[in-house]
VOTIMI-468415 format. One record per residue: x, y, z of N, C-alpha, C in turn; residue number from 0. Coordinates in nm, 2 decimals. Example, Ala and Ser with C-alpha at 12.3 -4.5 7.8 and 13.67 -1.06 7.14 Angstrom:
2
n.px  n.py  n.pz  ca.px  ca.py  ca.pz  c.px  c.py  c.pz  i
1.32  -0.57  0.78  1.23  -0.45  0.78  1.32  -0.33  0.78  0
1.28  -0.22  0.71  1.37  -0.11  0.71  1.29  0.00  0.79  1
***
This chain:
256
n.px  n.py  n.pz  ca.px  ca.py  ca.pz  c.px  c.py  c.pz  i
3.98  8.49  4.15  4.07  8.47  4.02  4.20  8.47  4.01  0
4.29  8.37  3.97  4.43  8.40  3.99  4.48  8.41  3.85  1
4.57  8.57  3.87  4.62  8.59  3.75  4.73  8.51  3.68  2
4.76  8.46  3.58  4.93  8.40  3.57  5.03  8.49  3.57  3
5.09  8.45  3.65  5.24  8.54  3.61  5.34  8.49  3.51  4
5.35  8.61  3.46  5.44  8.66  3.32  5.59  8.61  3.39  5
5.63  8.50  3.31  5.81  8.49  3.36  5.88  8.60  3.30  6
6.00  8.65  3.39  6.08  8.73  3.35  6.19  8.67  3.21  7
6.21  8.76  3.13  6.30  8.72  3.03  6.44  8.69  3.07  8
6.46  8.58  3.02  6.58  8.48  3.07  6.70  8.59  3.03  9
6.84  8.56  3.11  6.94  8.63  3.08  7.03  8.65  2.91  10
6.95  8.52  2.87  7.01  8.51  2.73  6.94  8.58  2.66  11
6.81  8.58  2.70  6.72  8.67  2.61  6.74  8.83  2.60  12
6.75  8.85  2.73  6.77  9.00  2.76  6.91  9.04  2.67  13
7.03  8.97  2.69  7.15  8.96  2.65  7.11  8.97  2.50  14
7.05  8.87  2.41  7.04  8.91  2.27  6.97  9.02  2.24  15
6.85  9.04  2.31  6.78  9.19  2.27  6.88  9.31  2.26  16
6.98  9.33  2.38  7.07  9.43  2.40  7.15  9.46  2.28  17
7.19  9.31  2.23  7.29  9.31  2.13  7.23  9.32  1.97  18
7.10  9.30  1.98  7.04  9.35  1.87  7.01  9.50  1.86  19
6.98  9.56  1.92  6.94  9.71  1.97  7.08  9.78  1.92  20
7.20  9.71  1.99  7.30  9.77  1.98  7.38  9.77  1.84  21
7.34  9.68  1.78  7.41  9.64  1.65  7.32  9.76  1.52  22
7.18  9.78  1.56  7.11  9.89  1.48  7.14  10.02  1.51  23
7.17  10.03  1.64  7.22  10.17  1.68  7.36  10.18  1.60  24
7.46  10.10  1.60  7.60  10.10  1.54  7.56  10.13  1.40  25
7.49  10.09  1.32  7.50  10.10  1.18  7.40  10.23  1.17  26
7.32  10.27  1.20  7.24  10.38  1.24  7.32  10.52  1.24  27
7.41  10.53  1.37  7.53  10.62  1.41  7.61  10.62  1.27  28
7.64  10.53  1.27  7.76  10.52  1.16  7.74  10.55  1.03  29
7.59  10.53  1.02  7.55  10.60  0.84  7.56  10.73  0.87  30
7.51  10.82  0.97  7.49  10.92  1.00  7.63  10.98  0.98  31
7.73  10.93  1.04  7.86  10.98  1.06  7.93  11.02  0.94  32
7.94  10.91  0.83  8.02  10.88  0.71  7.89  10.96  0.64  33
7.79  10.99  0.65  7.74  11.09  0.57  7.73  11.22  0.58  34
7.83  11.26  0.67  7.83  11.40  0.75  7.73  11.48  0.82  35
7.64  11.40  0.86  7.53  11.43  0.93  7.59  11.52  1.07  36
7.68  11.48  1.12  7.77  11.54  1.22  7.93  11.58  1.19  37
7.95  11.71  1.23  8.04  11.73  1.15  8.17  11.69  1.24  38
8.31  11.72  1.17  8.45  11.65  1.22  8.43  11.74  1.37  39
8.49  11.67  1.46  8.50  11.75  1.57  8.37  11.76  1.70  40
8.27  11.69  1.63  8.15  11.74  1.68  8.12  11.65  1.82  41
8.08  11.69  1.92  8.04  11.60  2.02  7.93  11.52  2.01  42
7.92  11.40  2.04  7.79  11.36  2.00  7.70  11.31  2.14  43
7.58  11.38  2.12  7.48  11.36  2.21  7.43  11.23  2.24  44
7.42  11.15  2.32  7.33  11.03  2.34  7.17  11.08  2.36  45
7.15  11.17  2.40  7.00  11.20  2.41  6.94  11.25  2.28  46
7.01  11.34  2.23  6.98  11.36  2.08  6.98  11.25  1.97  47
7.07  11.14  1.97  7.10  11.02  1.88  6.97  10.94  1.93  48
6.94  10.90  2.06  6.82  10.83  2.09  6.71  10.88  2.06  49
6.68  10.99  2.02  6.55  11.07  2.01  6.58  11.04  1.84  50
6.67  11.04  1.76  6.64  11.07  1.65  6.67  10.90  1.61  51
6.69  10.81  1.65  6.70  10.70  1.62  6.59  10.60  1.69  52
6.53  10.68  1.78  6.39  10.62  1.84  6.42  10.48  1.91  53
6.55  10.50  2.03  6.61  10.40  2.05  6.62  10.43  2.24  54
6.65  10.35  2.32  6.70  10.37  2.45  6.84  10.42  2.46  55
6.90  10.50  2.53  7.04  10.52  2.57  7.13  10.43  2.56  56
7.10  10.30  2.65  7.16  10.16  2.69  7.24  10.15  2.54  57
7.16  10.11  2.45  7.23  10.05  2.31  7.31  10.16  2.26  58
7.27  10.29  2.24  7.33  10.42  2.18  7.46  10.40  2.26  59
7.46  10.42  2.35  7.63  10.44  2.44  7.71  10.33  2.40  60
7.64  10.22  2.40  7.70  10.10  2.38  7.77  10.10  2.21  61
7.72  10.14  2.14  7.76  10.13  2.03  7.81  10.26  2.01  62
7.83  10.39  2.03  7.91  10.50  2.05  8.06  10.42  2.12  63
8.04  10.35  2.20  8.18  10.28  2.25  8.22  10.19  2.15  64
8.16  10.11  2.07  8.21  10.02  1.98  8.28  10.12  1.87  65
8.18  10.22  1.80  8.24  10.30  1.72  8.39  10.35  1.75  66
8.40  10.42  1.88  8.54  10.44  1.93  8.62  10.34  1.91  67
8.61  10.25  1.93  8.69  10.10  1.92  8.76  10.09  1.76  68
8.63  10.10  1.70  8.66  10.09  1.52  8.74  10.17  1.52  69
8.74  10.30  1.56  8.83  10.42  1.52  8.75  10.51  1.42  70
8.61  10.52  1.45  8.54  10.62  1.36  8.50  10.73  1.46  71
8.52  10.70  1.59  8.50  10.83  1.70  8.61  10.80  1.81  72
8.62  10.94  1.87  8.75  10.97  1.96  8.67  10.98  2.11  73
8.73  10.96  2.21  8.68  10.94  2.33  8.75  11.10  2.39  74
8.69  11.20  2.41  8.74  11.33  2.46  8.83  11.30  2.61  75
8.91  11.39  2.64  9.00  11.39  2.75  8.88  11.40  2.85  76
8.79  11.47  2.84  8.70  11.49  2.98  8.58  11.41  2.97  77
8.56  11.30  2.84  8.48  11.21  2.86  8.38  11.23  2.73  78
8.29  11.20  2.70  8.22  11.19  2.54  8.27  11.14  2.44  79
8.20  11.15  2.35  8.24  11.08  2.22  8.22  11.21  2.11  80
8.35  11.19  2.04  8.33  11.31  1.94  8.41  11.24  1.78  81
8.35  11.30  1.67  8.34  11.25  1.53  8.52  11.25  1.51  82
8.56  11.17  1.45  8.68  11.19  1.42  8.71  11.26  1.28  83
8.85  11.33  1.28  8.86  11.38  1.14  9.01  11.31  1.13  84
8.98  11.28  0.96  9.08  11.19  0.93  9.16  11.32  0.81  85
9.30  11.24  0.83  9.38  11.32  0.67  9.36  11.22  0.58  86
9.41  11.32  0.46  9.42  11.20  0.33  9.55  11.08  0.36  87
9.65  11.13  0.45  9.76  11.01  0.52  9.70  10.87  0.56  88
9.60  10.93  0.66  9.50  10.83  0.75  9.44  10.73  0.63  89
9.34  10.80  0.56  9.30  10.72  0.45  9.39  10.61  0.40  90
9.49  10.69  0.35  9.60  10.60  0.26  9.64  10.45  0.34  91
9.65  10.51  0.46  9.72  10.40  0.55  9.65  10.28  0.57  92
9.50  10.34  0.61  9.40  10.24  0.65  9.39  10.13  0.52  93
9.40  10.21  0.37  9.37  10.10  0.28  9.53  10.02  0.26  94
9.60  10.06  0.32  9.74  9.95  0.29  9.70  9.88  0.38  95
9.69  9.91  0.53  9.66  9.83  0.64  9.57  9.70  0.58  96
9.49  9.74  0.55  9.37  9.63  0.48  9.43  9.56  0.36  97
9.52  9.59  0.26  9.56  9.52  0.20  9.67  9.42  0.25  98
9.74  9.45  0.35  9.85  9.36  0.45  9.75  9.26  0.48  99
9.65  9.28  0.55  9.57  9.20  0.62  9.49  9.12  0.57  100
9.46  9.16  0.42  9.39  9.07  0.30  9.48  9.00  0.25  101
9.59  9.04  0.24  9.70  8.97  0.17  9.72  8.82  0.28  102
9.73  8.86  0.40  9.75  8.75  0.48  9.67  8.64  0.49  103
9.55  8.69  0.50  9.43  8.59  0.50  9.41  8.50  0.35  104
9.46  8.57  0.24  9.45  8.46  0.15  9.56  8.39  0.12  105
9.67  8.44  0.19  9.80  8.32  0.22  9.75  8.23  0.31  106
9.68  8.24  0.40  9.65  8.12  0.50  9.55  8.03  0.44  107
9.46  8.13  0.32  9.35  8.03  0.31  9.41  7.92  0.21  108
9.50  7.96  0.11  9.60  7.88  0.05  9.66  7.78  0.16  109
9.74  7.82  0.21  9.80  7.70  0.30  9.71  7.62  0.38  110
9.61  7.67  0.45  9.49  7.58  0.53  9.39  7.52  0.47  111
9.38  7.52  0.32  9.27  7.45  0.25  9.33  7.31  0.26  112
9.17  7.25  0.29  9.20  7.10  0.33  9.13  7.04  0.22  113
9.00  7.08  0.14  8.90  7.00  0.06  8.89  7.13  -0.01  114
8.92  7.06  -0.18  8.87  7.16  -0.28  8.71  7.20  -0.25  115
8.65  7.11  -0.20  8.48  7.19  -0.21  8.47  7.32  -0.08  116
8.60  7.33  -0.01  8.58  7.46  0.08  8.59  7.59  -0.02  117
8.58  7.57  -0.14  8.60  7.68  -0.22  8.50  7.70  -0.30  118
8.37  7.63  -0.28  8.26  7.61  -0.35  8.20  7.77  -0.35  119
8.18  7.81  -0.19  8.13  7.90  -0.21  8.19  8.07  -0.26  120
8.31  8.03  -0.24  8.41  8.16  -0.32  8.35  8.15  -0.47  121
8.36  8.01  -0.54  8.36  8.00  -0.69  8.22  8.07  -0.72  122
8.11  8.04  -0.63  7.97  8.07  -0.69  7.96  8.24  -0.68  123
8.03  8.29  -0.57  8.04  8.46  -0.57  8.10  8.50  -0.66  124
8.21  8.45  -0.70  8.28  8.49  -0.82  8.21  8.45  -0.94  125
8.17  8.36  -0.96  8.04  8.35  -1.10  7.98  8.44  -1.11  126
7.87  8.45  -1.00  7.78  8.57  -1.01  7.84  8.70  -1.04  127
7.94  8.74  -0.98  7.99  8.85  -1.00  8.04  8.86  -1.16  128
8.10  8.76  -1.22  8.15  8.78  -1.36  8.01  8.80  -1.43  129
7.89  8.71  -1.39  7.76  8.77  -1.46  7.73  8.89  -1.50  130
7.76  8.97  -1.44  7.74  9.13  -1.44  7.83  9.17  -1.55  131
7.76  9.21  -1.67  7.82  9.24  -1.75  7.87  9.37  -1.77  132
7.85  9.51  -1.69  7.86  9.64  -1.66  7.78  9.67  -1.47  133
7.84  9.76  -1.46  7.81  9.83  -1.32  7.69  9.92  -1.38  134
7.60  9.95  -1.33  7.52  10.03  -1.32  7.40  10.06  -1.25  135
7.32  10.15  -1.22  7.27  10.20  -1.12  7.17  10.09  -1.05  136
7.15  9.99  -1.15  7.04  9.90  -1.13  7.11  9.79  -1.05  137
7.26  9.73  -1.12  7.33  9.64  -1.08  7.45  9.67  -0.96  138
7.45  9.79  -0.92  7.57  9.84  -0.84  7.53  9.79  -0.69  139
7.41  9.76  -0.62  7.36  9.69  -0.50  7.42  9.59  -0.51  140
7.39  9.53  -0.61  7.41  9.34  -0.63  7.56  9.35  -0.63  141
7.65  9.43  -0.70  7.77  9.39  -0.72  7.83  9.41  -0.58  142
7.82  9.54  -0.51  7.86  9.54  -0.38  7.83  9.44  -0.29  143
7.69  9.39  -0.27  7.71  9.25  -0.18  7.78  9.16  -0.21  144
7.77  9.12  -0.38  7.88  8.99  -0.41  8.02  9.04  -0.35  145
8.09  9.15  -0.39  8.23  9.17  -0.37  8.24  9.17  -0.22  146
8.15  9.23  -0.10  8.21  9.22  0.00  8.19  9.08  0.06  147
8.10  8.99  -0.01  8.09  8.87  0.04  8.21  8.78  -0.05  148
8.27  8.82  -0.15  8.39  8.75  -0.19  8.49  8.77  -0.09  149
8.48  8.90  -0.08  8.64  8.92  0.02  8.61  8.84  0.14  150
8.49  8.85  0.22  8.48  8.79  0.36  8.50  8.65  0.35  151
8.42  8.57  0.23  8.44  8.41  0.21  8.61  8.41  0.20  152
8.70  8.52  0.17  8.86  8.44  0.17  8.89  8.47  0.30  153
8.84  8.54  0.39  8.85  8.56  0.50  8.79  8.44  0.61  154
8.69  8.40  0.58  8.65  8.26  0.65  8.76  8.17  0.62  155
8.81  8.16  0.49  8.89  8.04  0.46  9.02  8.07  0.52  156
9.06  8.17  0.57  9.18  8.16  0.68  9.17  8.10  0.77  157
9.05  8.07  0.82  9.05  7.99  0.95  9.08  8.06  1.08  158
9.10  8.22  1.06  9.18  8.31  1.17  9.07  8.39  1.23  159
9.01  8.36  1.34  8.90  8.42  1.41  8.98  8.58  1.46  160
9.13  8.57  1.48  9.18  8.69  1.52  9.16  8.78  1.41  161
9.20  8.74  1.28  9.25  8.81  1.17  9.11  8.87  1.08  162
9.00  8.79  1.11  8.85  8.84  1.06  8.84  8.97  1.15  163
8.86  8.97  1.31  8.82  9.09  1.37  8.92  9.18  1.32  164
9.04  9.17  1.31  9.14  9.27  1.27  9.08  9.37  1.14  165
9.04  9.27  1.03  9.01  9.30  0.90  8.86  9.38  0.94  166
8.75  9.31  1.02  8.64  9.42  1.05  8.66  9.54  1.11  167
8.78  9.54  1.18  8.80  9.70  1.23  8.87  9.79  1.10  168
8.93  9.72  1.05  9.03  9.81  0.90  8.93  9.87  0.82  169
8.81  9.79  0.81  8.71  9.82  0.64  8.61  9.93  0.73  170
8.60  9.95  0.86  8.50  10.06  0.94  8.54  10.16  0.89  171
8.66  10.20  0.84  8.73  10.34  0.82  8.69  10.40  0.69  172
8.68  10.51  0.67  8.65  10.56  0.54  8.72  10.55  0.44  173
8.64  10.50  0.31  8.73  10.43  0.18  8.81  10.29  0.21  174
8.84  10.28  0.32  8.90  10.14  0.34  8.81  10.00  0.33  175
8.70  10.01  0.30  8.61  9.90  0.25  8.64  9.81  0.11  176
8.64  9.71  0.13  8.62  9.65  -0.05  8.55  9.71  -0.14  177
8.45  9.77  -0.12  8.37  9.86  -0.24  8.41  9.98  -0.22  178
8.51  10.07  -0.19  8.54  10.18  -0.20  8.56  10.22  -0.36  179
8.55  10.15  -0.42  8.59  10.18  -0.58  8.47  10.21  -0.66  180
8.32  10.18  -0.59  8.20  10.20  -0.61  8.09  10.23  -0.55  181
8.13  10.35  -0.47  8.05  10.40  -0.37  7.96  10.49  -0.41  182
8.00  10.56  -0.53  7.85  10.66  -0.56  7.84  10.63  -0.72  183
7.75  10.69  -0.76  7.70  10.66  -0.91  7.80  10.74  -0.98  184
7.85  10.91  -0.94  7.91  10.96  -1.02  8.07  10.90  -1.03  185
8.07  10.77  -0.99  8.19  10.71  -1.04  8.20  10.59  -1.11  186
8.06  10.58  -1.15  8.03  10.43  -1.25  8.12  10.42  -1.37  187
8.15  10.52  -1.43  8.20  10.52  -1.54  8.35  10.48  -1.52  188
8.42  10.54  -1.45  8.57  10.54  -1.39  8.56  10.40  -1.37  189
8.46  10.37  -1.27  8.48  10.22  -1.18  8.44  10.10  -1.30  190
8.41  10.13  -1.36  8.39  10.03  -1.50  8.51  10.01  -1.53  191
8.63  10.07  -1.58  8.76  10.03  -1.59  8.80  9.98  -1.53  192
8.83  10.02  -1.40  8.84  9.94  -1.27  8.80  9.81  -1.28  193
8.68  9.79  -1.27  8.61  9.68  -1.25  8.66  9.56  -1.32  194
8.71  9.57  -1.47  8.76  9.46  -1.51  8.91  9.42  -1.52  195
8.98  9.52  -1.41  9.05  9.46  -1.34  9.06  9.42  -1.21  196
8.95  9.41  -1.14  8.90  9.37  -1.04  8.85  9.21  -1.05  197
8.76  9.20  -1.16  8.69  9.07  -1.20  8.86  8.98  -1.23  198
8.92  9.02  -1.30  9.04  8.96  -1.32  9.14  8.90  -1.22  199
9.15  8.97  -1.12  9.19  8.96  -0.96  9.14  8.86  -0.93  200
8.97  8.88  -0.90  8.90  8.75  -0.80  8.96  8.61  -0.92  201
8.95  8.57  -1.03  8.93  8.48  -1.08  9.10  8.42  -1.03  202
9.19  8.51  -1.05  9.35  8.46  -1.03  9.34  8.42  -0.88  203
9.27  8.51  -0.80  9.29  8.45  -0.66  9.25  8.32  -0.62  204
9.11  8.31  -0.67  9.05  8.19  -0.66  9.16  8.06  -0.71  205
9.19  8.07  -0.82  9.29  8.00  -0.86  9.46  7.95  -0.76  206
9.47  8.08  -0.75  9.60  8.06  -0.66  9.57  7.99  -0.53  207
9.45  8.03  -0.44  9.38  7.95  -0.31  9.38  7.82  -0.39  208
9.32  7.78  -0.48  9.28  7.64  -0.50  9.43  7.55  -0.52  209
9.53  7.62  -0.56  9.62  7.53  -0.61  9.73  7.59  -0.51  210
9.70  7.62  -0.35  9.79  7.60  -0.23  9.90  7.70  -0.29  211
9.87  7.80  -0.36  10.02  7.86  -0.37  10.01  8.02  -0.31  212
10.00  8.01  -0.16  10.02  8.11  -0.06  10.06  8.23  -0.08  213
10.20  8.22  -0.15  10.26  8.37  -0.16  10.20  8.45  -0.29  214
10.16  8.35  -0.37  10.11  8.44  -0.50  9.98  8.48  -0.44  215
9.90  8.41  -0.40  9.76  8.47  -0.31  9.77  8.59  -0.27  216
9.90  8.57  -0.14  9.93  8.73  -0.05  9.95  8.84  -0.17  217
10.01  8.79  -0.29  10.05  8.91  -0.34  9.91  8.98  -0.44  218
9.84  8.88  -0.48  9.72  8.91  -0.56  9.60  8.99  -0.49  219
9.58  8.94  -0.36  9.52  8.99  -0.25  9.57  9.13  -0.21  220
9.69  9.15  -0.19  9.75  9.30  -0.17  9.73  9.41  -0.29  221
9.73  9.34  -0.41  9.72  9.45  -0.53  9.53  9.48  -0.52  222
9.49  9.35  -0.49  9.37  9.41  -0.55  9.31  9.49  -0.44  223
9.32  9.48  -0.32  9.31  9.57  -0.20  9.30  9.73  -0.26  224
9.46  9.73  -0.33  9.51  9.88  -0.33  9.41  9.94  -0.46  225
9.28  9.89  -0.52  9.20  9.93  -0.61  9.17  10.05  -0.54  226
9.16  10.05  -0.38  9.06  10.14  -0.33  9.15  10.25  -0.30  227
9.29  10.26  -0.35  9.39  10.38  -0.34  9.33  10.45  -0.49  228
9.31  10.36  -0.57  9.30  10.42  -0.69  9.16  10.53  -0.71  229
9.08  10.44  -0.62  8.92  10.51  -0.64  8.94  10.65  -0.51  230
9.02  10.63  -0.39  9.07  10.76  -0.32  9.12  10.84  -0.41  231
9.21  10.86  -0.49  9.29  10.94  -0.56  9.18  10.99  -0.66  232
9.11  10.88  -0.72  9.02  10.97  -0.83  8.90  11.05  -0.79  233
8.89  11.04  -0.63  8.76  11.11  -0.59  8.84  11.25  -0.54  234
8.99  11.24  -0.47  9.04  11.37  -0.46  9.06  11.47  -0.61  235
9.08  11.39  -0.67  9.11  11.46  -0.80  8.99  11.52  -0.92  236
8.88  11.51  -0.82  8.73  11.52  -0.91  8.68  11.64  -0.82  237
8.68  11.77  -0.85  8.62  11.89  -0.76  8.49  11.86  -0.71  238
8.45  11.86  -0.58  8.32  11.85  -0.54  8.27  11.71  -0.52  239
8.35  11.59  -0.53  8.29  11.48  -0.51  8.32  11.46  -0.41  240
8.44  11.47  -0.30  8.46  11.38  -0.17  8.35  11.41  -0.09  241
8.29  11.54  -0.09  8.18  11.55  0.02  8.05  11.46  -0.02  242
8.01  11.40  -0.15  7.94  11.33  -0.17  7.94  11.23  -0.16  243
8.03  11.17  -0.11  8.06  11.00  -0.11  8.06  10.96  0.03  244
8.02  10.87  0.06  8.02  10.82  0.24  8.15  10.82  0.30  245
8.20  10.89  0.40  8.30  10.93  0.46  8.38  11.02  0.43  246
8.34  11.11  0.30  8.42  11.22  0.25  8.40  11.31  0.33  247
8.32  11.37  0.40  8.28  11.47  0.51  8.37  11.47  0.63  248
8.44  11.34  0.67  8.50  11.33  0.75  8.67  11.37  0.72  249
8.72  11.39  0.61  8.85  11.42  0.56  8.87  11.54  0.57  250
8.99  11.59  0.60  9.04  11.74  0.61  9.15  11.73  0.49  251
9.09  11.74  0.40  9.19  11.75  0.30  9.34  11.87  0.26  252
9.27  11.93  0.35  9.43  12.04  0.39  9.51  12.01  0.45  253
9.47  11.85  0.51  9.58  11.82  0.59  9.63  11.69  0.54  254
9.76  11.67  0.51  9.77  11.57  0.41  9.88  11.44  0.49  255
***
């Protein structure tokens, strides 16, 4: 009796599976790094991470290379990947870079808008955020998801793949993401005050893009991104808070 032969996986299927595993590995390693599970300057072991995440070493290695490209890890002089240490100035510069890039994205979105209907998704997200009366433990995740979607919708409207890649790299660094102002429950009360400013800026951004006001949209987006600077400075001024928020353990506050 003949046994049916099983066809080997296609090249496309193999590539897709590796990419999927690499993506999961990247998220897993990044979360461990931001939580401080690896110390600043620590060399990362592919074998140990492979065992921790229950994955093969190939996607682990590819994820480490990607995280080094994004700036969260460093490559040693003799090879190997090390957890990067950030200074206070590094974080502030990363926030400034995001402000410039997102400002450019907002300007291009206004200049390249072809039809008003292209703003439907952005308006839908804006309205959903407006529907949140306040930030709370139960609404925090929803706000963060919607806020990130709002920012990415503007980037998509810029119709610039190059700019999109640059922004994705910028927001991968500690405190540089659009959600930096609401990253932990101890920050809810002060973040609530900042939220009112953020919501008004969201509304103004949509209006500026809809009216094709590129310069105004760019200015608004840059000011909006700098809310992250407010959040970061607030963390620095609160004793004991830095090490409890994602990315905090990577920052050497003694090195300005």
